[in-house]
N, C-alpha and C positions, 0 to 999 in steps of 0.2 A: 893392410894393417887393420886389425880388428878394432872396431869402434871409431875408425877415422871418418870424418865428415866429407862426403863426396857430392854434396848438393848445396843449393843456395837457400834452403829453408832453415828457419831458426826453430830448433826443438826446445821448447820452454822447459826449464827445470821445475820441480814441484814448488808450488806457491800457496801460501795460506790465504791470500787475499780474496779469491773467489768465494771460498766458504765463509770467511769472516764478513764479507760484504753482504752475503745472503742472510747471515745471522743478524747483522746490524739492521738490515731492511725489515726483518721479522720483528725485532725489538721496536723499531720506529712505528711500524703498522700497529703492533699490539698496544703501544702507548697511546697512539691516536684514538684507537677504538675504546680503550679504557677511559680516555678523557671525554669522549662523546657520551659515554654511558655513566659518567660521574663515578667511576671506580676509583677508590683511593690510590694515590701515587701515580695516576695516569698522567698528570701534568709533569711528572718527573721522568717517567719511563720514556715518553716520546722524545723530549730533548736529548736524553741520554743516547737513544738509538740514532738520532740525527748526528750527534757528535761522533759516535762510533763509525757511522757510515762515511762521514767526511774524512776521518782519519784513515780508514781502509782505502777509500778511493784515492786520496793523496799518496798513500804509500804504494799503491798499485801503479799509479801513473809515474811515480818516482822510479820504480823498477823499470818501466818501459823506457824512460829517458836514459837510464844507465845502460840498457841494452843497446840503445842507439849509439851512445858514446863508445861502447865496446865493439862496434862494427857488426852487430848482429842484424841490423836492418839493411839487408842486401836489397838490390833493386827488386827482386821478386817479393820480398817481405814488404817493402814500401808499396808495391802495387796492390798487395792484398789489404794493406792498411787503408789504402784509398778506396778499395771496393767496400770495406767495412763502413767507412764514413759515408759513402754514397748511399748504402742501404739504410744507414741510420737516418740520414736526411729524408730518404724516401718514406720511412716510417713516420717521420714528423709531418711530412706533407699529408699523409693519410689521416693523421691526428687532427689537423686543421680542416680537412675535408669534412669530418664529422660535424664540426661547429658551423661551417658554411652550410652544410646540409640542413641543420636545424634552423638556421636563419632563413634560408630560401624556402624551406618547407612551409614556414608560417607567412613569409612576406609575399610569395608568389601566389598563394591560394588563401588570402585572408578570409574569404567567405566560408571556408571550411573550418575556420577556427573561431568559435563563438566569442571567446573572450576579447578578441581584437575589434569586434564590432563590424566586421566585413570590410574594413579598409586598412591600408598600411601607409604610414604609421598608425597605430591604434588611436582611436578617438580620445581626445583629452591629453595626449602625450606630446611633449615638446622635445624634439630631438636636438642634439648638439649641432651647432653651425659647423659644417665641414670645412668652411673656408676661413676659419679662425685658427685655433690651436691645432686641430688635425692637419690642416694644410702646412702649418709651420713644422709640425713633427715629420711630415712627409719630406719636406725639404731637408730637414736635419738628417734623416736616415739616408736620403740620396747622397748628401754630402759625405756621410760616414762611409758609404760604399766606395766613394771616390778616394777617400783618405786611406782606407785599408788596402785598396788596389795600389795606391802610391807606395805604401809600406812594402807591399809584396814585390813590386818591381824594383824598389831600392835594394831589397835583400838579394834578389836575383843578380843584380849588377854589383854586389859587394859594397853598397852604400849603407853602412850601419847607422850613420847619423840620420839619413832619410828614413830608414826603418823605424827608428825610435820616434822621430817626429811624427810620422804617419800614424803610428800606434797611439801616441799621446793624443793626437787630434781625434782619432776614432773613439778612444775611451771617453774623452770629454764629451763628444757628441752623443754617445750612448747614455751617459749620465744625465745630460741635458734632456734627452728624449724622455727618460724615466721620470725626471722631475716634473716635466710639463704634463705627462700623462697622469701622474699622481694628483696634480692640481686640478686637472680636468675631471678626474673621478670625484674629488671632494666637492666640486661645484656642479656636478651633473644634475640636470633638471628632472631626472627620473631615477628610480631605485632599482636594485637588482631583483628584488622579489615583487610579486604582484602583477607582473606582465611579461609576456613572452619577448617583447622588444628589449626590455632591460636585461632579462636573463641571457638572451643570445648575444647582446652587445657586450656585456661585461665578461662573459665566458670567453668569447672569441678574442676580444681586444686584451682582456686580462691575461690569458695564456700567452698571447703574443708579447705583452709587456714582460712576463716572466722569462720568455726566451731572450728578450733584449738584455735583461739583467744577467742571465747565464752567459750570453755572448760577450757582454762587457767583462765579466769575470774571466772568461776564456782568453780574451785579448789582454787583460791585465797580467795573467800568468805568462802569456807570450812576451809581454814587455819585460817582465822580470827575467825570463830566460834570455831575452835579447841583451840585457845588460850583463848577464853572465857569459855571453858569447857562445850560447849553445847552437844557434842556427848558422848554417853555411849556405852559400848559393846552391850547392848540390844536395844538401840534406836539411830539410826544414819542414817535414810533414806536419809537425805540431802546429806551426803557424799557418800552413796551408789549410789544414782542417778548420782552424778558427776562422779564416777568411771565407771559406765555403759556407760555414754556418752563418756568418754575418750576412753574406749575400742572400742566403735563404730567408733570413729574418727580414731583410729589405723587401724581397719580392712578396712575401706574405703580407707585409704591411700595405703594399700598393693595392693588393686585392681587397684587403679590409677597408682601406680608405675609399676605394671606388664603389664597393658594393654596400657596405654597412653605413658608412658616413654619408656618401653622396647620394647613391641610388636609394638607400634605405630610408632617408628622410626627405626624399624629393617631394615637393609640393606642400610641405608642412611649414608652419611658422617656427623659425628657429629661436632658440633661447638667446637672450641678449648677451 
């Protein structure tokens, strides 16, 4: 029969969202550039582009969910979705490699960087005590990795109550982590500008904090879908992707804690 589907792949119908997302990103970038150069209406164009981008992204993902409910996500399609998420996380790993590279380039060879005075941490700089709030945040993220795994296993075994409880615990721990990090930034004994220590510290830990916020939103969306009954033990890639992302965030934090907080401030006098 002509036009009959005789394969497991999902052929997507025409969609406006890729083009609209690209246009929204252009409006967002243009508005940000206008704002930086004090061009009139730049402070309006940027938020407008951001709102457009959020709408397009939400609509696009809503279409993906509809495809899943329609049975279009066959085992082959789900496998390729997993490949896509793996490649995305790999790109995020390389993103953080850049910030670690900047940190170690200055900290391992301080004599080659005149502004640090030949020592690391730089002279006159008081680093944050890693065994205070940073250690607490480490324990929080490790616990959150446990709770999201609990939610995943509950889903696999058909325990929807355990799924919701595990997700609520993980979301709460993510919000707690972000709140503590915000407090830490406000009371940090050094600034972002003026020294390579502060620049690499805030860029690396700040982007990680941004990823925690994104991961928390990701899990909150999964919680909303869990209450709608979207996930089943056999088909729940949306939640699985969120769990993978959260574990990635956990692992990156462990490297940040050990390298930037502990090793990076070793031998210095910590802030009170």
